[in-house]
N, C-alpha and C positions, 0 to 999 in steps of 0.2 A: 184275478187268476188265483188268489190264495186258496179259494175253495175248490179249485179245479184239481183233478187227478194229475199224476205225474205225466202220463202219456199226453194228456191235453196240453199241459204246459210245454212239453217237449215239442209237440207239433206246432204250437204257437211260436216258439223260438225259431224253428226252421222257417216258418212262413215269414216272419219278420226279416230274417236274413235275406231270404229270396227277394222280398219286396223292396227293402232298403238298399241292398247291395247289388241286386240284379244277378245273383249267382247262387248256385246250390252250395250249401255249406259242405266242406270236406268231411265233416263228421255226421252227415245225414244219410250215408249209405246204409243199406239194410244190415250189413255186417257190423258197422259201428253202432247203429242204433240197438242192435241186439246186445252188444257189450254194455252200452249205457244202461239199458233196461235191466240186464242181469245184475250189474253193479248196484243199481238202485234197490232192487229187491233184497239183496244181501244187506245193504246199508240200512234199509228200512227195518229189517228184522233186528239188527243190532241196536238201532236207535230206539226201538220200543222194548228193549230189555231182553230180547231173546238171544241165545248164543248163536254164533254163525253156524249154519248147517252145511256149508260147502266152502271149499277153498276158492280163491279168486286171484288171478294174475293182475297185480296192481299196476305195473308200469303202463300197460295200454290205457288204463283208466286215467292215469295222470296225464298222458299224452292227449287224450280226448278232452279232459278238463281244460288243458292249456289251449287247445284248438277252439273250444267253445268260448273261453275267455277272450281270445284274440278276436273272434267274430263279434263278441259283445263290444269290445273296444272300437272295432271298425264301424259297427252300427251307430254307436254313440257319436263317433267322429263325424259320420255322415249326417246325422240328425242335427248336430250342433253347428255345422258349417253352413 
């Protein structure tokens, strides 16, 4: 997946949560995915040396990162048990 684009990796993560946990991730709604994709675009600009071109509300991103991290922990727990 290293060579895959961000959207492809994101869709793979959603599919893994669905298949392993048997549920839709809370962070996979269209609204939440738009927030994730917008944040990634801004982060990507900055990571490649460009100045940020827009402001972004950070607390929702932290909430979503926490929710994704929790899903990862649950998937790993399910796989390891």
